[in-house]
N, C-alpha and C positions, 0 to 999 in steps of 0.2 A: 369968312369961314364957310358960308353957304356955297359960294362960288367954287371953293376948293373941293367941297364934297361932291358938287356936280361934276367937276373934272375927274374926280376919282371914281365916280359911280360906274362908268362903263368898264373900268379895269376890275372893280370889285365883282361886277356881274360876270365878267369873263372868267375870273378866278373860280367863282362858284360853279359856273358851267363846266370848267375844266375838271373840277373835283367830282362832279356828278357823273354817274354812269346809269344808263337805262338798258335793261336786258329783257328779253322775251324769247319765245320759241316760235316755230312754225305751227300755227294753230288756226287755220282758216275756218270761217271768215273773220275771226277776231284779229289775228296777226298772221301775215304771210308776206312772202317776198315775190314781187312781180317785176320782171325786167330789171332786176338788180336793186329794186327799191322796196323798203319795208312799208307795208300798207295794211289795210284791214280796219274794221270798225274800232276796236280798242286802240289800235295804233293811232288813228286819227284823233281819237279822244285825248290820248296822251300828248300828241303833238299840239293840240289846241290848248291844253293846260300849260305846256312849256312856252308856247307863244304868249299866253296870257301873263306868264311870269317873266317874260323877256329873256328866256334862255334858249340857246341853240345847242342841243346835245344829240349826237348820233345815237341811233338805237342799234344795239348789238343783238343779233339773232343767233341762238345756240341751242343745243339739246336741252330739254327741260331740266334734267337732273343737274346739269352744270349751272344753268341760270339760277336755279333754286339754291344751290350751294353758294354761289358767288353773292347773291343778294342776302342770304342768311348770315354770312360770316364777314361781311365788310360793311363799312359805313358809307352813306351817300350812294347806295345802289338802289335804284327804283326797279321793281319787277312788276310785270303785268302779263297776261291776264291770269290772276291767281285766285283760286277758291279759298275762302276763309273757313277754316274748320277748327274745332276745339283743339286738335293736336298742334295746329300751326299758330294758335292765337298769340302765344307769348314769344314766338320766334320772330314775329314781324311787327312793325308799326303800320297800321292800316290807314291808308289815305281815304279810300272810298270806292264805291261801286262804279265800274266803267262799262259794264255790259250785263245783260240778263243771261241766265244759264240754267238749263234743265238737263238732267242726266237720265240714262236708261241702259239696260242691257239689251243689245240688239242681236238678232239672229237673221239669217237669210230667210226670206219669205217662203222659200221652197223647203225649208226644214220643218220637222214635226215637233219642234221644241215648244213646250208650254210651261210657263212658270207661274206659280201662285205666290211663292215667297222666295226670298233670297236663298234660303236653305236648299230649295229645289235646284239651284244653279251649281251646287258643289260638285256634282258628278260630271260636269262639263268642263271643257277647256275654254278659258276666257282670255281674250287678248287685252292687254293693258299697256300703258306707257310708263316707263321707268320713273318712279317717284312722283307721278302726277296724282291728282286727288282721287281719281277713280281707283287706281292701284292701291293707294294708301287706305282708302275706305274699305276695299275688299280684304286687304291684309288685316285691318283692325277687326274685321268680322270673322277671322279665322281661315280665310283663304290663303294659299301658300304659293309663292312664286316658284315655278319649276314643277309644281304638282298639278294644281288646277288653274294657275295663272301663267300666261306666256307674255313676258315683258319685252317691249320694243323701245326704240329711241324715237320713232316717228309715228304719228297717228295714221298716215296713209298705209304704212306697213300692216297695220291691224286690219284695215278693210281688205287688203290683198289676201291676208291669211284667211279671213272669213269667207271670201269669195271662192277660194280653192279648197276649202274644207280642212285647213290645218288647225283651225279652232272652231268651236261651236257657237261661241258668243263673243260679243265685243262690248266692253263698257265704254260709253262715249257720251259726249255732250251732243244734244240734238242738232244744233246748228252745224257743228263740226261734221257729224256723221252725214247729214244731208248734203253739205257742201262737197265732201270728198266723193260721194257717190255721183253727184252731178258732174264734178270735174272729170270723173272717170267715164263719163258718157252715159250714165244710167239714170233711172228714175227712182228716187228713194221710196216712193209710195208703192212701186211694183217690186222692188228688190229687197227692201228691209222690213223686218217685223220687229216692232217695239215690244219686246216680250215682258219686260218688267220695268216700271218707272222706279227711279231712285230719288225721291224727293229730298232725302237727307243730304244729298250731294249738291243740289241746286243752290239752296240758301237764297240770300237776296241777290246774288249775282257774282260776277267776277270782279276782282279788285285791282287797284294799284296799291303797292305796299313797299315799305323799306324794311331792311333788316333792323333788328333790335338795337344795333350799335349806332344807328343814325340819330342825330340830335332831334329833339322834339320841335325845335324851331324850324328845321327843314321840313318835317312832316306837316306842321301847321301851315307852312307856306303853300305846300301842294294841296292841302285840304281846301284852302281858300281859293286857289286857282280852279280846282274842280267844281267847287260850289258856284263860282262865277260863271263858268261856261254852261252850267245847268240852269242858271237863272236867266242868262242873256239869250237863250235859244240855240246856241251853237250845238249843244249836246243833242237836242231833239232833231236838228237838221241832219246831223250825222246818223242818227238812228233811222231816220226815214231813208237816207241814202243807202245804208248797208242792210237793214233788217226789214 
């Protein structure tokens, strides 16, 4: 019986890998596509977990709103890097933190914008990404898409808008904002002003998560895989490499 199970095991693993989908967005330096390959800090963490579990699953990159919808409404779809918020808590089954995350409202350093509170930002045009946590947070605080929020599908579009003055502010993750400015050939310290920190958005970090329809057994399997790479030093090695 044992030998039969051993013979069947590769097939069972292949079936599980076939059923599993992994989705994310372009969100450098956490997730990005370089030379046709998905890479980034969070991506390499997810790949390390998949390897630990003996799974080979391609990662699909798509606009955030689509990835969010696919993961939320189907079983066995893993999404990363996703912020964990009260509004999302019951929509997903949370595997664990894959990366640190801090958020702020940014302006160009050449602007005269000064913010003491979030309410001070209501009179300005703010760049957001469709259905991402920054946009959801501002909407929950009474900001309105099409009124004081300008929604895009990609984060780099928002920096472009900020540079040319189409928006006054940009809600962004610190690492993402700095990465995009450097990729554009600029120095974040000279070009960007961190006008208001948004600690409620950072939380413990960005997560791996499954939609609520996914089995608890699948979620637990990935939790153990993530715990293992954090204990054996692989996670810290990736953190030093990327951050």
